[in-house]
C-alpha positions as CSV (number, residue, x, y, z in Angstrom):
1,X,0.0,0.0,0.0
2,X,1.4,3.4,-0.9
3,X,2.5,5.9,1.8
4,X,0.3,8.6,0.5
5,X,-3.5,8.0,0.3
6,X,-4.1,10.3,-2.7
7,X,-2.8,13.0,-5.0
8,X,-4.1,15.7,-2.6
9,X,-2.1,14.4,0.3
10,X,1.2,14.2,-1.6
11,X,0.6,17.7,-2.9
12,X,0.0,18.9,0.7
13,X,3.2,17.2,1.8
14,X,5.8,17.0,-1.0
15,X,4.4,19.8,-3.0
16,X,4.2,22.2,-0.1
17,X,7.8,21.2,0.9
18,X,9.0,22.4,-2.4
19,X,7.0,25.6,-2.2
20,X,8.2,26.5,1.3
21,X,11.9,25.9,0.4
22,X,12.0,28.3,-2.5
23,X,14.0,30.6,-0.2
24,X,16.0,27.9,1.6
25,X,19.4,29.6,2.5
26,X,21.5,26.5,2.0
27,X,19.8,24.7,-0.8
28,X,18.2,27.5,-2.8
29,X,21.4,29.3,-4.1
30,X,22.9,26.1,-5.3
31,X,19.8,25.0,-7.1
32,X,19.5,28.5,-8.7
33,X,23.2,28.2,-9.8
34,X,22.3,24.9,-11.5
35,X,19.9,26.9,-13.8
36,X,17.8,23.9,-14.6
37,X,14.1,23.0,-15.1
38,X,13.5,19.6,-13.4
39,X,10.2,17.8,-13.4
40,X,9.2,15.0,-11.0
41,X,6.4,12.8,-12.2
42,X,5.3,10.6,-9.4
43,X,2.7,7.9,-9.6
44,X,0.7,5.9,-7.0
45,X,-0.6,8.5,-6.3
46,X,-0.1,10.8,-9.2
47,X,1.5,14.2,-9.0
48,X,3.7,16.3,-11.3
49,X,6.0,18.9,-9.8
50,X,8.2,21.1,-11.9
51,X,11.1,23.1,-10.3
52,X,12.4,26.0,-12.4
53,X,15.6,27.6,-11.3
54,X,16.3,29.2,-14.6
55,X,13.7,32.0,-14.3
56,X,12.7,32.3,-10.6
57,X,10.4,35.0,-9.4
58,X,12.2,37.9,-7.6
59,X,13.1,36.9,-4.0
60,X,13.1,33.2,-4.7
61,X,15.7,30.7,-5.8
62,X,13.3,28.7,-7.9
63,X,9.6,28.5,-8.9
64,X,7.4,25.4,-8.3
65,X,4.6,24.4,-10.7
66,X,2.1,21.6,-10.5
67,X,0.6,19.5,-13.3
68,X,1.0,20.8,-16.8
69,X,1.9,24.3,-15.6
70,X,5.3,25.7,-16.0
71,X,8.1,25.6,-18.5
72,X,9.2,22.6,-20.5
73,X,11.5,20.4,-18.3
74,X,15.1,19.8,-19.3
75,X,15.2,16.7,-17.2
76,X,12.3,14.5,-15.9
77,X,12.4,11.9,-13.1
78,X,9.5,9.5,-13.1
79,X,8.7,6.8,-10.6
80,X,6.4,5.9,-7.7
81,X,5.7,8.6,-5.1
82,X,7.1,6.3,-2.3
83,X,10.5,6.3,-4.1
84,X,10.4,10.1,-4.4
85,X,9.6,10.3,-0.7
86,X,12.6,8.0,0.1
87,X,14.8,10.2,-2.0
88,X,13.8,13.4,-0.2
89,X,14.4,11.7,3.1
90,X,18.0,11.0,2.0
91,X,17.3,7.2,2.1
92,X,17.7,6.5,-1.6
93,X,20.8,6.2,-3.7
94,X,19.7,8.0,-6.9
95,X,22.3,6.3,-9.1
96,X,21.3,2.8,-7.8
97,X,17.6,3.7,-8.2
98,X,18.2,4.7,-11.8
99,X,20.1,1.5,-12.5
100,X,17.3,-0.5,-11.0
101,X,14.7,1.5,-12.9
102,X,12.9,2.5,-9.7
103,X,13.3,6.0,-11.2
104,X,13.5,6.8,-14.9
105,X,15.3,9.9,-15.9
106,X,15.1,11.6,-19.3
107,X,16.9,14.7,-20.6
108,X,20.0,16.5,-19.1
109,X,20.6,13.9,-16.5
110,X,24.3,14.7,-16.0
111,X,23.4,18.4,-15.3
112,X,20.8,17.2,-12.7
113,X,23.2,14.8,-11.1
114,X,25.7,17.6,-10.5
115,X,23.1,19.2,-8.1
116,X,23.0,16.1,-5.8
117,X,25.5,17.5,-3.3
118,X,23.5,20.7,-3.0
119,X,20.5,18.7,-2.0
120,X,22.0,17.2,1.2
121,X,20.5,20.0,3.5
122,X,17.1,19.4,1.8
123,X,17.0,15.9,3.3
124,X,17.0,17.2,6.8
125,X,14.7,20.0,5.8
126,X,12.2,17.4,4.5
127,X,12.3,15.4,7.7
128,X,11.9,18.6,9.8
129,X,9.0,19.7,7.5
130,X,7.2,16.3,8.1
131,X,7.7,16.6,11.8
132,X,6.3,20.1,11.8
133,X,3.2,18.8,9.9
134,X,2.7,16.2,12.6
135,X,3.7,13.4,10.2
136,X,6.3,11.6,12.2
137,X,5.0,8.4,10.6
138,X,6.6,9.6,7.3
139,X,9.8,11.1,8.8
140,X,11.6,7.8,9.4
């Protein structure tokens, strides 16, 4: 059984995490420097989240779009929402997940992989966000 009951729940959790971290002082500048449009297409339940660090709104390091909104992605990661959740917890080796086809990547993959070190503070930020939401069940 999936961790998230439906698309609305994953948007409230993972989607809101992205939105709230558009000004993250550690992660944001590095993501902006990557100047990349990345789309996450998660299934079971379904959600599409696009992160645009090429043209962020003033005061933000990146923009977040849902569904078909936003610019054309340069790289897309597709897989089950549970796998995406494990990644944002810092519990998933992205290279291994790609090799096992738990995640499928298309586009400028090498450019996206260069951003991995910048994401390390995001893993703790995601755990903290889950705890603040009262979702300790998802934080471990």
